[in-house]
Gaussian input, Z-matrix of N, CA and C with variables (Angstrom, degrees):
# hf/3-21g

backbone

0 1
 N
 C     1     B1
 C     2     B2     1     A1
 N     3     B3     2     A2     1     D1
 C     4     B4     3     A3     2     D2
 C     5     B5     4     A4     3     D3
 N     6     B6     5     A5     4     D4
 C     7     B7     6     A6     5     D5
 C     8     B8     7     A7     6     D6
 N     9     B9     8     A8     7     D7
 C    10    B10     9     A9     8     D8
 C    11    B11    10    A10     9     D9
 N    12    B12    11    A11    10    D10
 C    13    B13    12    A12    11    D11
 C    14    B14    13    A13    12    D12
 N    15    B15    14    A14    13    D13
 C    16    B16    15    A15    14    D14
 C    17    B17    16    A16    15    D15
 N    18    B18    17    A17    16    D16
 C    19    B19    18    A18    17    D17
 C    20    B20    19    A19    18    D18
 N    21    B21    20    A20    19    D19
 C    22    B22    21    A21    20    D20
 C    23    B23    22    A22    21    D21
 N    24    B24    23    A23    22    D22
 C    25    B25    24    A24    23    D23
 C    26    B26    25    A25    24    D24
 N    27    B27    26    A26    25    D25
 C    28    B28    27    A27    26    D26
 C    29    B29    28    A28    27    D27
 N    30    B30    29    A29    28    D28
 C    31    B31    30    A30    29    D29
 C    32    B32    31    A31    30    D30
 N    33    B33    32    A32    31    D31
 C    34    B34    33    A33    32    D32
 C    35    B35    34    A34    33    D33
 N    36    B36    35    A35    34    D34
 C    37    B37    36    A36    35    D35
 C    38    B38    37    A37    36    D36
 N    39    B39    38    A38    37    D37
 C    40    B40    39    A39    38    D38
 C    41    B41    40    A40    39    D39
 N    42    B42    41    A41    40    D40
 C    43    B43    42    A42    41    D41
 C    44    B44    43    A43    42    D42
 N    45    B45    44    A44    43    D43
 C    46    B46    45    A45    44    D44
 C    47    B47    46    A46    45    D45
 N    48    B48    47    A47    46    D46
 C    49    B49    48    A48    47    D47
 C    50    B50    49    A49    48    D48
 N    51    B51    50    A50    49    D49
 C    52    B52    51    A51    50    D50
 C    53    B53    52    A52    51    D51
 N    54    B54    53    A53    52    D52
 C    55    B55    54    A54    53    D53
 C    56    B56    55    A55    54    D54
 N    57    B57    56    A56    55    D55
 C    58    B58    57    A57    56    D56
 C    59    B59    58    A58    57    D57
 N    60    B60    59    A59    58    D58
 C    61    B61    60    A60    59    D59
 C    62    B62    61    A61    60    D60
 N    63    B63    62    A62    61    D61
 C    64    B64    63    A63    62    D62
 C    65    B65    64    A64    63    D63
 N    66    B66    65    A65    64    D64
 C    67    B67    66    A66    65    D65
 C    68    B68    67    A67    66    D66
 N    69    B69    68    A68    67    D67
 C    70    B70    69    A69    68    D68
 C    71    B71    70    A70    69    D69
 N    72    B72    71    A71    70    D70
 C    73    B73    72    A72    71    D71
 C    74    B74    73    A73    72    D72
 N    75    B75    74    A74    73    D73
 C    76    B76    75    A75    74    D74
 C    77    B77    76    A76    75    D75
 N    78    B78    77    A77    76    D76
 C    79    B79    78    A78    77    D77
 C    80    B80    79    A79    78    D78
 N    81    B81    80    A80    79    D79
 C    82    B82    81    A81    80    D80
 C    83    B83    82    A82    81    D81
 N    84    B84    83    A83    82    D82
 C    85    B85    84    A84    83    D83
 C    86    B86    85    A85    84    D84
 N    87    B87    86    A86    85    D85
 C    88    B88    87    A87    86    D86
 C    89    B89    88    A88    87    D87
 N    90    B90    89    A89    88    D88
 C    91    B91    90    A90    89    D89
 C    92    B92    91    A91    90    D90
 N    93    B93    92    A92    91    D91
 C    94    B94    93    A93    92    D92
 C    95    B95    94    A94    93    D93
 N    96    B96    95    A95    94    D94
 C    97    B97    96    A96    95    D95
 C    98    B98    97    A97    96    D96
 N    99    B99    98    A98    97    D97
 C   100   B100    99    A99    98    D98
 C   101   B101   100   A100    99    D99
 N   102   B102   101   A101   100   D100
 C   103   B103   102   A102   101   D101
 C   104   B104   103   A103   102   D102
 N   105   B105   104   A104   103   D103
 C   106   B106   105   A105   104   D104
 C   107   B107   106   A106   105   D105
 N   108   B108   107   A107   106   D106
 C   109   B109   108   A108   107   D107
 C   110   B110   109   A109   108   D108
 N   111   B111   110   A110   109   D109
 C   112   B112   111   A111   110   D110
 C   113   B113   112   A112   111   D111
 N   114   B114   113   A113   112   D112
 C   115   B115   114   A114   113   D113
 C   116   B116   115   A115   114   D114
 N   117   B117   116   A116   115   D115
 C   118   B118   117   A117   116   D116
 C   119   B119   118   A118   117   D117
 N   120   B120   119   A119   118   D118
 C   121   B121   120   A120   119   D119
 C   122   B122   121   A121   120   D120
 N   123   B123   122   A122   121   D121
 C   124   B124   123   A123   122   D122
 C   125   B125   124   A124   123   D123
 N   126   B126   125   A125   124   D124
 C   127   B127   126   A126   125   D125
 C   128   B128   127   A127   126   D126
 N   129   B129   128   A128   127   D127
 C   130   B130   129   A129   128   D128
 C   131   B131   130   A130   129   D129
 N   132   B132   131   A131   130   D130
 C   133   B133   132   A132   131   D131
 C   134   B134   133   A133   132   D132
 N   135   B135   134   A134   133   D133
 C   136   B136   135   A135   134   D134
 C   137   B137   136   A136   135   D135
 N   138   B138   137   A137   136   D136
 C   139   B139   138   A138   137   D137
 C   140   B140   139   A139   138   D138
 N   141   B141   140   A140   139   D139
 C   142   B142   141   A141   140   D140
 C   143   B143   142   A142   141   D141
 N   144   B144   143   A143   142   D142
 C   145   B145   144   A144   143   D143
 C   146   B146   145   A145   144   D144
 N   147   B147   146   A146   145   D145
 C   148   B148   147   A147   146   D146
 C   149   B149   148   A148   147   D147
 N   150   B150   149   A149   148   D148
 C   151   B151   150   A150   149   D149
 C   152   B152   151   A151   150   D150
 N   153   B153   152   A152   151   D151
 C   154   B154   153   A153   152   D152
 C   155   B155   154   A154   153   D153
 N   156   B156   155   A155   154   D154
 C   157   B157   156   A156   155   D155
 C   158   B158   157   A157   156   D156
 N   159   B159   158   A158   157   D157
 C   160   B160   159   A159   158   D158
 C   161   B161   160   A160   159   D159
 N   162   B162   161   A161   160   D160
 C   163   B163   162   A162   161   D161
 C   164   B164   163   A163   162   D162
 N   165   B165   164   A164   163   D163
 C   166   B166   165   A165   164   D164
 C   167   B167   166   A166   165   D165
 N   168   B168   167   A167   166   D166
 C   169   B169   168   A168   167   D167
 C   170   B170   169   A169   168   D168
 N   171   B171   170   A170   169   D169
 C   172   B172   171   A171   170   D170
 C   173   B173   172   A172   171   D171
 N   174   B174   173   A173   172   D172
 C   175   B175   174   A174   173   D173
 C   176   B176   175   A175   174   D174
 N   177   B177   176   A176   175   D175
 C   178   B178   177   A177   176   D176
 C   179   B179   178   A178   177   D177

   B1=1.4913
   B2=1.5113
   B3=1.3070
   B4=1.4239
   B5=1.5451
   B6=1.2903
   B7=1.4833
   B8=1.4911
   B9=1.3488
   B10=1.4469
   B11=1.5169
   B12=1.3102
   B13=1.4554
   B14=1.5174
   B15=1.3228
   B16=1.4797
   B17=1.5340
   B18=1.3021
   B19=1.4483
   B20=1.4831
   B21=1.3530
   B22=1.4907
   B23=1.5596
   B24=1.3234
   B25=1.4438
   B26=1.5396
   B27=1.3080
   B28=1.4694
   B29=1.5136
   B30=1.3141
   B31=1.4609
   B32=1.4965
   B33=1.3155
   B34=1.4664
   B35=1.5177
   B36=1.3528
   B37=1.5041
   B38=1.5129
   B39=1.3298
   B40=1.4193
   B41=1.5414
   B42=1.3580
   B43=1.4469
   B44=1.5582
   B45=1.3049
   B46=1.4329
   B47=1.5497
   B48=1.3486
   B49=1.4781
   B50=1.5063
   B51=1.2842
   B52=1.4760
   B53=1.5457
   B54=1.3227
   B55=1.4564
   B56=1.5242
   B57=1.3299
   B58=1.4247
   B59=1.5520
   B60=1.2674
   B61=1.4443
   B62=1.4850
   B63=1.3442
   B64=1.4608
   B65=1.5608
   B66=1.2854
   B67=1.4629
   B68=1.5216
   B69=1.3028
   B70=1.4481
   B71=1.5164
   B72=1.2944
   B73=1.4731
   B74=1.5125
   B75=1.3365
   B76=1.4422
   B77=1.5057
   B78=1.3117
   B79=1.4513
   B80=1.5129
   B81=1.3417
   B82=1.4773
   B83=1.5339
   B84=1.3306
   B85=1.4311
   B86=1.5535
   B87=1.3191
   B88=1.4688
   B89=1.5232
   B90=1.3362
   B91=1.4617
   B92=1.5469
   B93=1.3292
   B94=1.4683
   B95=1.5230
   B96=1.2698
   B97=1.4987
   B98=1.5289
   B99=1.2716
   B100=1.5082
   B101=1.5188
   B102=1.3176
   B103=1.5097
   B104=1.5075
   B105=1.3477
   B106=1.4798
   B107=1.5416
   B108=1.3078
   B109=1.4901
   B110=1.5474
   B111=1.3070
   B112=1.4942
   B113=1.5209
   B114=1.3327
   B115=1.4543
   B116=1.5043
   B117=1.3287
   B118=1.4265
   B119=1.5375
   B120=1.3229
   B121=1.4959
   B122=1.5180
   B123=1.3206
   B124=1.5015
   B125=1.5028
   B126=1.2978
   B127=1.4867
   B128=1.5036
   B129=1.2895
   B130=1.4894
   B131=1.5232
   B132=1.3102
   B133=1.4448
   B134=1.5715
   B135=1.3182
   B136=1.4485
   B137=1.5316
   B138=1.3146
   B139=1.4625
   B140=1.4966
   B141=1.3288
   B142=1.4246
   B143=1.5312
   B144=1.3113
   B145=1.4629
   B146=1.4868
   B147=1.3379
   B148=1.4481
   B149=1.5639
   B150=1.3185
   B151=1.4546
   B152=1.5564
   B153=1.3023
   B154=1.4691
   B155=1.5448
   B156=1.3410
   B157=1.4692
   B158=1.4995
   B159=1.3308
   B160=1.4584
   B161=1.5457
   B162=1.3309
   B163=1.4533
   B164=1.5223
   B165=1.3334
   B166=1.5066
   B167=1.5322
   B168=1.3270
   B169=1.4659
   B170=1.5320
   B171=1.3216
   B172=1.4241
   B173=1.5334
   B174=1.3095
   B175=1.4531
   B176=1.5330
   B177=1.3401
   B178=1.4410
   B179=1.4710
   A1=110.81
   A2=115.12
   A3=121.10
   A4=111.93
   A5=114.81
   A6=118.95
   A7=114.84
   A8=117.89
   A9=121.26
   A10=110.94
   A11=117.90
   A12=121.77
   A13=109.78
   A14=115.73
   A15=119.75
   A16=109.16
   A17=120.08
   A18=121.50
   A19=112.55
   A20=116.74
   A21=120.87
   A22=108.67
   A23=118.06
   A24=121.20
   A25=110.76
   A26=115.73
   A27=120.89
   A28=114.48
   A29=116.62
   A30=122.33
   A31=111.21
   A32=118.11
   A33=121.71
   A34=110.19
   A35=115.27
   A36=115.59
   A37=111.40
   A38=114.25
   A39=121.32
   A40=107.61
   A41=119.00
   A42=120.50
   A43=113.66
   A44=118.60
   A45=120.05
   A46=114.11
   A47=114.32
   A48=120.31
   A49=110.11
   A50=117.08
   A51=121.90
   A52=107.88
   A53=114.63
   A54=121.26
   A55=108.98
   A56=117.21
   A57=123.08
   A58=111.47
   A59=117.43
   A60=124.41
   A61=107.34
   A62=117.27
   A63=118.35
   A64=110.32
   A65=115.88
   A66=119.73
   A67=109.21
   A68=117.29
   A69=120.04
   A70=111.77
   A71=116.90
   A72=124.81
   A73=108.79
   A74=117.71
   A75=120.04
   A76=111.77
   A77=118.67
   A78=122.84
   A79=112.87
   A80=116.03
   A81=119.87
   A82=111.42
   A83=116.98
   A84=122.32
   A85=109.35
   A86=114.97
   A87=120.63
   A88=110.27
   A89=115.94
   A90=119.74
   A91=108.34
   A92=118.67
   A93=121.29
   A94=111.87
   A95=118.88
   A96=123.25
   A97=110.35
   A98=115.69
   A99=119.24
   A100=108.71
   A101=117.23
   A102=119.80
   A103=111.38
   A104=115.82
   A105=120.19
   A106=109.98
   A107=117.89
   A108=120.06
   A109=109.90
   A110=116.00
   A111=119.29
   A112=110.74
   A113=116.10
   A114=120.69
   A115=112.51
   A116=117.78
   A117=123.00
   A118=114.71
   A119=115.49
   A120=120.73
   A121=112.10
   A122=116.10
   A123=119.54
   A124=108.09
   A125=115.00
   A126=118.84
   A127=109.37
   A128=117.15
   A129=121.99
   A130=108.89
   A131=116.80
   A132=121.42
   A133=110.48
   A134=118.33
   A135=122.82
   A136=108.85
   A137=117.07
   A138=120.06
   A139=112.23
   A140=116.98
   A141=120.46
   A142=113.47
   A143=115.72
   A144=119.39
   A145=113.32
   A146=117.24
   A147=121.11
   A148=110.89
   A149=114.84
   A150=119.36
   A151=110.05
   A152=117.69
   A153=120.88
   A154=109.81
   A155=116.67
   A156=119.51
   A157=112.12
   A158=116.95
   A159=121.08
   A160=111.06
   A161=116.84
   A162=122.62
   A163=110.38
   A164=113.78
   A165=118.60
   A166=108.01
   A167=120.17
   A168=121.78
   A169=109.53
   A170=117.45
   A171=121.98
   A172=112.76
   A173=115.82
   A174=121.64
   A175=114.79
   A176=114.34
   A177=118.81
   A178=116.19
   D1=154.26
   D2=179.99
   D3=-75.24
   D4=167.00
   D5=-178.67
   D6=-58.33
   D7=-38.86
   D8=-179.86
   D9=-66.39
   D10=-38.43
   D11=179.80
   D12=-63.45
   D13=-40.61
   D14=179.56
   D15=-68.86
   D16=-41.78
   D17=178.12
   D18=-59.89
   D19=-40.08
   D20=-179.42
   D21=-67.01
   D22=-35.13
   D23=179.66
   D24=-65.67
   D25=-35.05
   D26=-178.33
   D27=-88.05
   D28=-5.77
   D29=-179.00
   D30=-62.32
   D31=130.27
   D32=173.88
   D33=-94.26
   D34=129.35
   D35=-179.28
   D36=-68.13
   D37=153.88
   D38=173.46
   D39=-62.37
   D40=140.71
   D41=-177.63
   D42=-57.19
   D43=-24.26
   D44=179.62
   D45=-89.57
   D46=-7.65
   D47=179.87
   D48=-68.80
   D49=142.05
   D50=178.07
   D51=-84.74
   D52=127.08
   D53=178.15
   D54=-132.09
   D55=164.66
   D56=-179.59
   D57=-76.22
   D58=145.36
   D59=173.54
   D60=-126.17
   D61=119.20
   D62=-169.50
   D63=-131.78
   D64=113.23
   D65=175.00
   D66=-151.50
   D67=160.56
   D68=-175.49
   D69=-93.64
   D70=143.53
   D71=173.33
   D72=-136.32
   D73=161.73
   D74=176.53
   D75=-57.99
   D76=146.81
   D77=-178.03
   D78=-56.97
   D79=-38.56
   D80=179.97
   D81=-66.04
   D82=-37.71
   D83=178.91
   D84=-64.18
   D85=-43.98
   D86=179.26
   D87=-59.10
   D88=-45.33
   D89=-178.63
   D90=-64.98
   D91=-46.00
   D92=-179.56
   D93=-64.84
   D94=-37.43
   D95=177.89
   D96=-64.39
   D97=-47.87
   D98=-179.58
   D99=-63.90
   D100=-41.85
   D101=179.38
   D102=-63.84
   D103=-42.27
   D104=178.10
   D105=-58.46
   D106=-45.44
   D107=179.05
   D108=-60.92
   D109=-40.17
   D110=177.02
   D111=-64.61
   D112=-45.91
   D113=-177.84
   D114=-60.35
   D115=-37.96
   D116=-179.68
   D117=-90.65
   D118=-3.83
   D119=176.82
   D120=67.73
   D121=37.53
   D122=177.84
   D123=-127.94
   D124=164.93
   D125=175.04
   D126=-76.29
   D127=160.52
   D128=178.04
   D129=-62.34
   D130=-37.55
   D131=179.08
   D132=-64.70
   D133=-44.25
   D134=178.38
   D135=-62.39
   D136=-44.43
   D137=179.63
   D138=-60.49
   D139=-45.66
   D140=178.29
   D141=-61.72
   D142=-42.47
   D143=176.62
   D144=-63.08
   D145=-40.44
   D146=177.91
   D147=-65.64
   D148=-41.99
   D149=179.95
   D150=-63.39
   D151=-41.28
   D152=178.29
   D153=-63.64
   D154=-44.50
   D155=177.63
   D156=-58.05
   D157=-42.60
   D158=179.26
   D159=-67.04
   D160=-40.78
   D161=177.28
   D162=-57.46
   D163=-46.87
   D164=-177.53
   D165=-67.88
   D166=-39.42
   D167=-178.96
   D168=-61.22
   D169=-41.03
   D170=-178.98
   D171=-70.78
   D172=-38.36
   D173=-178.08
   D174=-81.17
   D175=-19.36
   D176=176.74
   D177=81.53

């Protein structure tokens, strides 16, 4: 690959940039998580970010 292709591979995204997060969870959890986002009228991304903030607040 050319130099530019290599540079792009090594580029670190800006912390505010939206990027994909990909990991596996049990099918039932996925269904419940999606339903919870719908129930609360938020995106799945917003729900996950809120849950992480709460987790950090509790753990200190």
